Structures are given as C-alpha cells and as structure tokens.
N, C-alpha and C positions, 0 to 999 in steps of 0.2 A: 680628188677622192675616187677610189676605184668603184666601178658600178657594182650593183648587187650580184649580178650573174657572175662576174669575175671573182668576187669574194667567195661565193658559194661553190665555184668550180662548175657545178652542173646547173642546168636550167631551173629557175625557181619552181616551175610547174612540176618538175620531177621530184623535188623535195616536197611539194604539195601533195603528190601522190603517196609519198611515204607517210606523211602526216595523216592523210585520209585513211590509208591502210591501218595505221595504228588506232585511229578512232573506231574503225569497224571492229577491230579485235577487242578493244575495251568494251564496246557496246555489246558484242556477242557474249563476252564473259559475264557481263552484268545481267543479261537477259536469260541466258540458258543456265538453269540450275545444275546441269550435269558438268559444266565447265568450271574449273578452278585454276588458279595460277600459283606456281611455286617458284621460289627464288633459288632453287638448286642450281649450282654452277653459274650464278649470276656474276661472280667475280671475273670469270673468263672474258665475256664481252665487255664488262665494265672497265677492266684494266686496259683492254685494247682501245676502247673509245676514249678513255682518259688520256692515254699516251698520244693518240692521234690528235686530239684537241690541243694538247700541250705543244706538240711538234708543229702543228699548223699555225698556231698563234705565234710561236717563236719565230718560225720561218717568215711569217708575214711581217714581223718587226724588223727582220734582217734584209728585207728586199731593197732597202736604200743603201745597203752596205757595199763592201767591195765585191761581194759574190751574189749579185742579184739573180743570176740565172740558176745557180744552185739552190738559193733560197726559194725561188718560185717553184722549181721542180719538187723540192721537198714538201712545200705547202700543198701542191696538187696531189702528191702521193698520199700524204696524211689525210687530206680531206676525202680523197677517193676511197681509201680503206675504211674510213669512218662511214661513208655513204653505203658501201657494200655490206658492212656489218649490220647497220641499222635496217637496210632494205631487205636483205636476205633473211635476217632473223624474223622480221615481220611476216615475210612470205611463208616461212616454214610454219609459223603459228596458223596462218590462214589455211595452209594445206591440211593441217590436222583438224582445224575447226570444220572445214568443208567435208572432210571424210567422216566426221562424227555424225553427220546427217544420216549416214547409213542408207544412201539411195541404193536401188537395186544393183546387183553386180552386173557389170557390162562385159564380162568375159565372152559370153556367147555372141554378143554383137560384134565385138572386136575381132574374134576368131572368124566369124562369118565374113567380115570385110576382107580379111586375109585370103580366105578361100575364094571369094568373089574375084580377086585379082590373080588367082591361081598360085598362091604362095603356100608352101607346105612348111610350117615352122618345125615340125618334128624331123623332117628330112634334112633341113638346114642344120639343126642342132646335132643330129647324128653324124652328118658329114664333118662338122667342125670338131667333134669329139675324136675323130680319127687322127688329129694332129696335136697330141698332148704336149709336145715340146713348145708350141707357141701359146698354149692356153695361159700360162702364168703371165706372159707379157701382155696379152689381151686384157686379162683381169686387172693388171696394174694400170694400164691405160684408162680403163673404165673408172677405176677408183680415183685416179689422179686428175680426171677431167675437171671436176668441181674444185678440187684443191688448188689447181693451177691458176684459177681466175685472178686472185690478188697478185700473184707473182707476175703474170703476164701484164697486168695493169701497171705495176711498178716498173717493169722493164721498159715498156713503151714510153712511160714518162721520163725515165732516166736517159733514154736515147733521144729525147727531144721531140717525141711524138705525142705530146699532151692531148692534142685534139683527137688523135686516133684512140688514145687510151680512154678519153671521156666518151667517145662514140661506143667503144667496146663495153664499158660499164653500163651505159644507158641502155643499149640494146639487150644486154644480159638481164638487167633488172626488169625491163618491160617484158622480155621474153619469159622470165620465170613467173612474173605476175599473171600474164595471160595464160601460161601453162596451168598454173594452179586454179585459176578461175574456170578453165575448161575441164580440167581433170576431176573437179568435184562432181561433175555430172556423169563421169565414167569410171567409177571405182572398179578396180580389177585386181584379182590375186595374181594374174600374170600367166604367161604361156608356160613357164617352167612348171608351175603347180599343175596346170591343165594337162601337160603332155608327159610328165614323168611316168615311165612304165618299165617293164622288164628290159626293153632294149635301150632305154635312156633312164637308168636308175638314179635315185637321189644321190647327190654327191659327185656326179660325173664332172661337173664344173666347180668342184669344191663344196664345202659344207654350206656355204651361204650363197653360192652362185645362183642368181635368178630368184632367190626366195628370201633375201636378207630383210626385206620390208614387210613380209607377210604377217608375221606375228604382231608387229606394231599396228598394222592396218586392221587386223581382226580385233585387236584390243580396243582401238579407238572407236570402232563401229559397235562393239558389243558391250563395252564397259558401262556401268551405271554412273561412273564418275571419270571424267577425262581431265587429267592434270597437265597443263602446259608448263614447260620449264625450259631452261637454257641448256639442259643436258643434250649431248650429241644424239640426235634421233635421225633415222633414215627418212628420205623423201618418200612420199606415198603416191606421187602422180604417175599414172601410166600413160594416158592419152591426153596430149601428145608427149613424146619423149623429150625431156629437157636436156638429157645428155647429148642427144642429137643436135639440139639448138646450140649447146655449148661448143661442140666440135666444129660446126660450120662457122660460128661467129669468131672462133679462134683463127680459123683460116682467113676470114674476112679482115680481121684486125691486122694480119701479117702480110697483107697484099702488096705492100709498098716495096718489099725486097724479095728478090727471087729465091734467095737462100732460105730466109725465114718462112717464105710461102711454101716451099717444098717440104721443109721440116714440119710445118703445121699441117700440111696436107697428109703427110704420112701418119702423124699422130691422130688426126681426125679420122682417117681411114680405119685405123686400128680401133678407135672408139666405136665407129659405126658397125664394124664387124662384131665387136664384143657386146654391143647393147642388147640385141635380142636375147642372148643367153645369160649374160651376167646381170643385166637389168630386168630379165624376165619379161621383156617387152614383146608384144605382137608387132609384126612388121608394119601394120597400119599406124602404130604409135610412131615409128621411125619416119614414115612418110609424112605424117602430120607435123612432126618436128622439123623436117626439111622445109616444108611449105611455110611454117611459121617463121623460121629463120630468114628465108628468102623475102617474105612479105615485110618483115620488120626492117631488114637492111634496105630494101627498095623504098619503103615509106620514109625512113630516116634520110636517105639520100635525096629524095624528092623534096622533103621539107627544107633540108639544108640548101639545096640548089635554089629553091624558091626564095629563101631569105637572102641569099647572095645576089640574086638577080633583081630583087625588089628595088625600085627607084628611090633615090634619096632626094628629099625636097629641102631646099635651102630657103629660109625666109629672110629676106633682106628688108631693111627699113630705110626708106628714103626721107630726105628732109627737104622742105620747101624753102 
C-alpha cells in the first residue's frame, strides 16, 4: 500500500496548513458581523476540483496498467492543480479578511523606506514611460505571472520533474501565505496613486496600471458589509510583492536546464521591471519579495538536505 505522503503528493503538514487556513476563514466569518459569504461563481472552482479529483482517482487506478509512468504523472498533475486551487482560493479570502481590519495606511512608511535607500519611484516610472513600445510586453508579463503557475507545474510534471514541480508549488503556497500574513499589517494604495501628477498623469501605463486593486482595497476597508465570493478579485497585498516571489521561484524551478533557466530569467526580469509600475509597488515591496523568495528556497533546501542525510536505523531481531 502506498504511504500517505505519496498518495497526497504534498507533505501532510502542507495539507494541514490548508485545513487550518480554512478553519480560520470560517471562524472569522462567524465572528465578524461585517463579513458574509456568497456562492457567486462557485461552479468555476467546483468544476475544476471535481475534474481534478476524478482524474487523480482514475490515474491512481491505472498505475498497475501498461502505462504506469503516464498514470503517475497524470495523478500528480491533477492532485497538484487541486492543491493550488484550494490553497490559493483560501489565501485570497485571507487577504481580503486581513484588509477588512482597516489598519492605518502604510504608504508613508513604505515610501520613506524607499527614500532611505535613495530610491526615487517617480524618476523610475518617468524613465520607463519613455519607452512606450515595450510597455505592453511588460504589462503582459506582469499579468501572466500568476496565470502561468499551474502551467509551469504541469510542464514540470510532464517532463518527469515531479519533485521539482512539488517544490515549486510548495514554495509558492508558503510564499503567498506568508505574504498575505505580513501584508495585512501594511495596507497601501501604492506608489502609482501616490505619485500620479502632471508629469506622470493617470493612464500613462494604461487605465489600470498600478491602480487595478485600489477600488477593491478601499471598498473592503470602508464598506459596512464585506462579501467574500469566488468571483475574480484582485490581490490586495503590497508589502511584500508576491509577483516578485513568483518571478524568482519560476527561475528557481527551471534551474536544471540552461535553456529553460535563461528563458525563465528573461521572463522574471520583465516581471521585476514591470512590478513597481503595473503593480503599483514601492521598491521596498520588491526588495522584501526577493528576500522572502530567497529565504523560502534556502529553508526548503535545508530541510530537504537534512531529511536526506538523516541516518536510517534498522532494527533486527535475534533468536537465542
């Protein structure tokens, strides 16, 4: 019989964190009278989860067939997508719940940290606006960063890199979970709102560039009733920048092949260039995202190496 970790694909502790996350959300909704829950668009994730469960169960049954490798990779893919949908949906709810606390705006603090390091956000945005031909590509890289996560996971599994795919998904989930937990203490409207002026007018980077989340953030902070639903809603985390975490972890996941590594590095570079303007992030958000990604990757590698080097004890029974 396969062990539990093999069946679950990811470590049971990681699934436990998803369960704990769900319990916190349920308790929060029950306690806070401002918060309610709607089943709007529930069929989108429900169908995805149902298909993943069906495919995973079917593939598990075919592992003793003539195509065990294909069946195993299919099972890992389906289970992985199921995990990503469950975990990231819960994190999004936590993001909105934490922002509903309406803690003091952190824009002044974050901007002061930029200036402490000698970083001029307005100068950077003004410089980038001088290259309108590349702006659409930067915007698309920023938008596609999060969308690419399940596809990168599936490609890694399909290429026989299941362990690398599991590492990628694990680091991303822990990364977004930590990001949301920290970001709740640093709500910010962002640098684009702060620095829009006659030299950098609204719409320089498109109608939503750097401000796409602001209306939702203000609403969740000011509304007397906050309704959580499965509708597509923007992320509200500013510090640290999760897009920065995504970009670096994509590169880290592609480190085994020089071609994929270079392609990932180019894409990650475009995301990092775009993040301050299209995400409305202060540069300190990006710096914090880099540090978070590095710490997570190093911690994961350390734990993995410790497990691999742990001694194995064999108990033998002697007879007299």
